[in-house]
C-alpha positions in Angstrom: 0.1 0.4 0.0 0.9 3.2 -1.2 1.6 6.3 1.8 -1.5 7.8 0.8 -4.5 7.1 3.8 -6.7 4.2 3.5 -10.1 2.4 4.7 -12.0 -0.5 3.7 -13.0 0.9 0.3 -10.9 3.7 -0.5 -7.0 3.5 -0.7 -4.2 5.4 -2.4 -2.2 3.6 -4.9 -0.3 4.7 -8.0 -2.6 5.0 -11.3 -0.7 3.9 -14.3 -3.6 6.2 -16.5 -2.5 9.2 -14.7 1.1 8.6 -13.6 1.0 9.6 -10.2 -0.7 8.7 -7.4 -4.6 8.6 -6.3 -7.6 7.4 -4.7 -8.9 4.1 -6.1 -12.4 3.2 -4.3 -14.5 -0.3 -4.6 -17.0 -0.4 -7.1 -19.9 -1.9 -6.3 -19.8 -5.8 -5.7 -22.0 -8.2 -7.4 -19.7 -10.9 -6.3 -21.0 -10.7 -2.9 -17.9 -9.8 -1.2 -18.2 -7.3 2.1 -17.1 -4.1 1.7 -12.5 -4.2 1.6 -12.7 -7.6 0.6 -13.6 -7.4 -2.9 -10.0 -7.4 -5.1 -11.5 -5.3 -7.5 -10.7 -1.1 -7.5 -11.7 1.9 -9.5 -9.1 5.2 -9.8 -11.8 7.9 -8.5 -10.3 10.4 -11.2 -9.9 8.5 -14.3 -11.7 5.0 -13.8 -8.5 3.1 -14.4 -8.9 -0.6 -12.8 -6.6 -2.7 -10.3 -7.5 -6.3 -9.1 -5.2 -6.4 -6.3 -4.8 -10.1 -4.4 -5.9 -13.3 -5.2 -9.3 -14.2 -5.1 -10.3 -16.8 -2.4 -12.5 -19.8 -2.4 -13.5 -21.3 -5.9 -11.9 -18.8 -8.3 -8.4 -19.3 -7.6 -8.2 -22.7 -8.8 -9.8 -21.2 -11.9 -7.4 -18.0 -12.1 -4.2 -20.5 -11.7 -5.4 -22.4 -14.7 -6.2 -19.6 -17.0 -3.3 -18.1 -16.4 -0.9 -21.4 -17.1 -2.6 -21.4 -20.3 -2.4 -17.7 -21.6 
């Protein structure tokens, strides 16, 4: 995590599109993750998306298989 402040739904990260530190927020999660637990984050300034962490449970093996095939 960066030096910017963070909360369960907001955190500071480097945005590749803005080329600087920006606040990233979690959009509403349709996968049922609780606040701060969803791996999807979006830059509050430009909307650039980040995927932080590996999902727990059933999604993790499928993610590893798709990465190995690609």
